[in-house]
C-alpha positions in Angstrom: 163.0 -69.9 -3.3 163.8 -71.8 0.0 162.8 -75.3 0.9 163.8 -77.4 3.9 163.2 -81.2 4.7 159.7 -81.9 6.1 159.4 -82.9 9.4 158.9 -86.8 10.2 156.1 -86.6 13.0 152.7 -85.4 13.6 150.0 -85.9 10.8 152.5 -85.8 8.3 153.2 -89.5 9.7 152.2 -90.2 5.8 155.9 -90.0 5.1 156.8 -92.8 7.3 155.7 -96.6 7.0 152.7 -95.8 9.2 149.3 -95.5 7.2 148.0 -92.1 7.2 144.4 -92.9 7.6 141.3 -91.1 8.7 139.4 -94.4 8.9 138.9 -96.8 12.1 142.2 -98.9 12.6 142.1 -102.5 13.2 139.8 -105.4 12.1 137.1 -105.3 10.1 135.0 -102.1 9.6 131.4 -102.6 10.3 129.5 -102.3 6.8 132.4 -103.7 4.6 131.8 -105.9 1.9 135.2 -106.6 0.9 138.2 -106.7 3.5 141.7 -107.1 2.5 143.5 -108.0 5.8 147.6 -108.0 5.9 148.4 -109.2 2.3 151.7 -110.0 1.8 153.5 -111.3 -1.4 157.3 -111.9 -2.3 158.8 -113.0 -5.6 162.1 -114.1 -4.2 164.1 -111.2 -2.7 161.4 -108.6 -4.0 158.5 -107.7 -1.8 155.4 -107.1 -4.0 152.9 -106.6 -0.9 153.9 -105.8 2.6 150.7 -106.3 4.8 148.3 -104.6 2.4 145.1 -103.8 4.3 141.7 -101.8 3.4 138.1 -102.6 3.3 135.5 -101.6 0.3 132.2 -100.8 1.8 128.9 -101.9 0.2 127.6 -99.0 -2.1 130.9 -97.6 -1.9 133.2 -96.2 -4.9 137.0 -96.8 -3.7 139.9 -95.4 -5.6 142.9 -97.6 -5.9 145.8 -95.4 -6.8 149.6 -95.8 -6.8 152.9 -95.5 -9.2 153.3 -98.3 -11.8 154.5 -101.2 -9.7 153.0 -100.4 -6.8 151.3 -103.4 -5.9 147.7 -102.8 -7.2 147.3 -105.5 -9.8 149.1 -107.9 -7.7 146.3 -107.3 -5.1 143.5 -107.5 -7.5 144.8 -110.7 -8.6 145.2 -112.1 -5.2 141.4 -110.9 -4.7 140.4 -112.9 -8.0 142.3 -116.1 -7.0 144.6 -115.7 -9.9 147.7 -115.5 -7.4 148.0 -116.7 -3.8 149.3 -114.7 -1.1 152.0 -115.6 1.1 150.2 -114.2 4.2 147.0 -112.3 5.0 143.3 -113.0 3.8 140.7 -111.8 1.5 137.0 -111.8 3.1 133.6 -110.9 1.7 130.9 -109.8 4.2 133.3 -111.4 6.8 133.5 -114.8 5.3 136.9 -115.9 3.6 136.3 -115.8 0.0 135.6 -119.3 -1.9 135.2 -120.0 -5.5 131.4 -119.6 -5.6 131.8 -116.1 -4.0 134.6 -115.6 -6.8 132.1 -115.9 -9.6 130.0 -113.0 -8.1 133.1 -110.7 -8.7 133.4 -108.5 -11.9 136.7 -108.1 -12.9 138.2 -105.8 -15.6 141.9 -106.5 -16.0 144.1 -104.0 -17.0 145.8 -105.8 -20.2 142.1 -106.9 -21.0 140.9 -110.4 -21.4 138.8 -110.5 -24.3 139.2 -113.2 -27.0 140.4 -110.9 -30.2 138.4 -113.1 -33.0 135.3 -114.2 -30.9 132.1 -112.1 -31.7 131.5 -109.8 -29.0 128.1 -110.8 -28.2 128.8 -114.4 -28.1 131.6 -113.8 -26.1 129.6 -111.8 -23.5 126.9 -114.6 -23.4 129.8 -117.3 -22.8 131.3 -115.3 -20.2 127.9 -114.6 -18.4 127.3 -118.6 -18.4 130.7 -119.4 -17.0 129.5 -116.9 -14.0 126.3 -119.3 -13.5 123.7 -117.6 -15.8 121.5 -119.4 -18.1 121.8 -119.3 -21.5 118.4 -117.3 -21.9 119.8 -115.0 -18.9 122.8 -114.6 -20.4 121.4 -113.6 -23.8 118.9 -110.9 -22.0 121.8 -109.5 -19.7 124.2 -109.4 -23.1 121.6 -107.2 -24.8 120.8 -105.1 -22.1 124.6 -104.1 -21.1 125.4 -103.9 -24.6 122.4 -101.2 -25.1 123.4 -99.5 -21.8 127.2 -99.1 -22.8 126.5 -98.1 -26.6 127.8 -101.2 -28.5 124.5 -102.9 -29.3 125.4 -102.4 -33.0 128.4 -104.2 -32.5 127.5 -107.4 -30.7 127.9 -109.3 -34.1 131.6 -108.1 -34.8 134.8 -109.2 -33.6 136.4 -107.8 -30.7 139.6 -106.9 -32.9 137.4 -104.9 -35.1 136.1 -102.6 -32.4 138.1 -99.3 -31.7 139.7 -99.0 -28.5 137.0 -97.1 -26.9 134.7 -99.8 -27.9 136.8 -102.7 -26.5 137.0 -100.8 -23.5 133.0 -100.6 -23.3 132.8 -104.3 -24.4 135.6 -105.5 -21.5 133.1 -103.4 -18.8 129.8 -105.2 -20.1 132.0 -108.7 -19.4 132.5 -107.5 -16.0 129.0 -106.6 -15.4 126.8 -109.2 -17.4 126.5 -111.7 -14.6 125.3 -108.9 -12.0 128.2 -109.0 -9.8 128.2 -108.6 -6.1 131.2 -106.9 -6.4 133.4 -105.0 -9.0 136.9 -105.1 -9.3 138.5 -102.7 -12.2 142.1 -102.3 -13.3 142.7 -99.1 -15.3 139.0 -98.9 -16.6 139.2 -95.6 -17.8 142.3 -96.2 -19.9 142.0 -95.0 -23.8 138.8 -93.7 -23.2 137.4 -90.6 -25.0 135.4 -88.0 -22.6 132.0 -89.3 -23.8 133.0 -92.7 -23.1 134.6 -91.6 -19.5 131.1 -90.3 -18.8 129.3 -93.5 -19.6 131.7 -95.5 -17.8 131.7 -93.2 -14.7 127.8 -93.0 -14.6 127.8 -97.0 -14.8 130.0 -97.2 -11.8 127.7 -94.5 -9.8 124.7 -96.6 -10.8 126.3 -100.2 -9.4 127.5 -98.4 -6.2 124.0 -96.7 -5.7 122.7 -100.5 -6.0 124.9 -101.5 -3.0 127.9 -102.9 -5.0 131.4 -102.4 -3.6 133.2 -100.8 -6.3 136.9 -100.6 -6.4 139.1 -99.4 -9.3 142.6 -98.3 -10.1 143.5 -95.5 -12.1 146.3 -92.9 -12.9 143.5 -90.1 -13.8 143.6 -88.6 -10.3 141.1 -85.9 -11.3 138.5 -88.5 -12.0 139.2 -90.8 -9.0 138.8 -87.4 -6.7 135.7 -86.5 -8.6 134.0 -90.2 -8.2 135.4 -91.7 -5.2 133.5 -91.9 -1.9 137.2 -92.7 -0.4 140.8 -93.3 -1.5 143.9 -95.4 -0.8 147.2 -94.5 -2.0 149.7 -97.3 -2.3 153.7 -97.4 -2.4 156.2 -99.7 -2.6 153.2 -102.7 -2.0 151.7 -101.0 1.3 148.7 -98.8 1.8 150.3 -95.5 2.7 147.2 -92.9 3.0 143.6 -94.1 3.2 140.1 -92.1 3.5 137.7 -89.8 1.9 139.3 -87.5 -0.4 138.4 -84.3 1.4 139.9 -85.5 4.8 143.0 -86.7 3.2 143.6 -83.1 1.4 142.8 -81.6 4.9 145.4 -83.5 6.7 148.0 -83.2 4.1 150.3 -80.3 3.6 148.7 -77.2 2.5 149.6 -73.8 0.6 149.1 -70.9 2.2 148.8 -67.7 0.0 149.8 -64.3 1.7 149.8 -60.7 0.1 151.7 -58.8 2.4 153.1 -55.7 0.2 155.8 -54.4 2.7 156.9 -57.8 3.7 160.5 -57.9 2.9 162.2 -61.2 0.9 162.6 -64.3 2.8 160.5 -62.8 5.6 158.8 -66.6 6.3 161.9 -68.6 5.6 162.5 -69.4 9.1 159.1 -70.3 10.6 159.2 -73.7 11.8 156.1 -74.8 10.2 157.1 -73.5 6.8 158.3 -76.2 4.2 159.0 -73.9 1.4 158.4 -70.4 0.1 158.1 -68.8 -3.3 155.9 -66.1 -5.0 153.0 -66.6 -7.6 152.6 -64.5 -10.7 151.0 -61.7 -8.8 153.8 -61.5 -6.7 152.1 -62.8 -3.5 153.9 -65.0 -1.0 153.1 -69.0 -1.5 154.2 -70.8 1.9 153.8 -74.5 1.8 153.2 -75.7 5.3 153.4 -78.9 7.0 150.5 -81.2 7.9 148.9 -79.5 11.1 150.8 -76.5 11.1 150.0 -73.0 13.0 148.8 -70.7 10.4 148.3 -68.0 13.1 151.9 -67.9 13.8 152.5 -67.4 10.0 149.9 -64.3 10.0 151.4 -62.9 13.3 154.8 -63.0 11.2 153.0 -61.2 8.3 151.3 -58.7 10.2 154.6 -57.6 12.0 155.6 -56.7 8.2 152.8 -54.4 7.7 149.6 -54.6 6.2 148.2 -58.1 5.1 145.9 -57.9 2.1 145.2 -61.9 1.6 145.7 -64.8 4.0 143.9 -67.8 2.3 144.8 -71.4 2.6 145.0 -73.5 -0.6 144.3 -77.2 0.0 146.3 -79.9 -2.2 144.4 -81.7 -4.9 144.7 -85.5 -4.7 147.3 -85.3 -7.5 149.3 -83.1 -5.2 148.8 -84.9 -2.2 149.6 -88.3 -3.9 153.1 -86.8 -5.0 153.7 -85.8 -1.4 152.9 -89.3 -0.3 154.8 -91.1 -2.6 157.6 -88.7 -2.9 158.4 -89.5 0.7 158.3 -93.0 0.6 161.3 -95.3 0.1 161.8 -96.2 -3.4 161.5 -100.1 -2.5 160.4 -101.8 -6.0 157.0 -103.1 -5.6 156.4 -105.4 -8.5 159.5 -107.4 -10.3 160.6 -106.5 -13.7 159.5 -109.1 -16.4 162.3 -111.5 -17.4 164.4 -110.3 -20.2 164.5 -114.0 -22.0 161.1 -115.6 -23.8 161.5 -118.6 -21.6 161.7 -116.7 -18.5 158.8 -114.7 -19.6 156.6 -117.9 -20.1 157.5 -119.2 -17.2 156.6 -115.8 -15.3 153.2 -116.0 -17.3 152.4 -119.7 -16.0 152.9 -118.4 -12.6 150.5 -115.8 -12.9 152.9 -113.1 -12.1 152.1 -109.3 -13.1 
């Protein structure tokens, strides 16, 4: 195995602080329903967000991914008004968010927020009324969403009596019961079994098809890749890559599989576009190429050694792309660690910190 540091120029610009994007840069994007523009947030000397910028368009499923502490939850809390940004703004349909607009957002927090000793049905009706529905409309919406999510027989149970998966369904119902104009979901698939994942996925697709902008975070990158129209990758409080998954995969480093049986060991080690070399289980050469590399140069080098039986690109998955982007970002902490003392944690919670 031979490897070299990747170059820092060209489309591999994702390895710098510049955002690698296949989208239109600068200003509001036409058709954007939710616009996050240059959000910054600090906790003392620690930077939680640094010019966080992206948009979620009407009818779009947007995957918001990053390592723990990258700044995803902080961003979502600013959108909801739970936290105040030090700089930047959030707009809906071009207008700064107001209290009335925020009442139209459906939010599913990662830590969940349902009252454990309150009955599911009563709680959903109560939350719907807080969002402006009448008692009758809240009751109807509660029954409809409970049936859609498969928890209609549990409406009379306390939340704490439900399984983790059913608690997740109840939490999603709480985010949907008031027919929100925007959905913001923090790790909605966490702890779900495959059947529950399918139900959740179908509901999110339905909401997007109805024109609702949907943004959700998840560590299940295969699911994000399958569901989302666009993806934003966050690292150290900044957006470092954004765009449709296929375009991001096409722009990232790719693997080239070459079957050149007569080629000597190390034949590709010195090629300038090759980042690393290896062999697969079938003895074929695997070359990791820099973004935008000239594969014809590699082909000519392979043919110079003799016959070439196979020459094929293997595009990176979203998980591989995520590792590529995040690995090359500076290891600056994005969200501060919680205090060690009880008093410190109480103050932390009061301030709404993540």
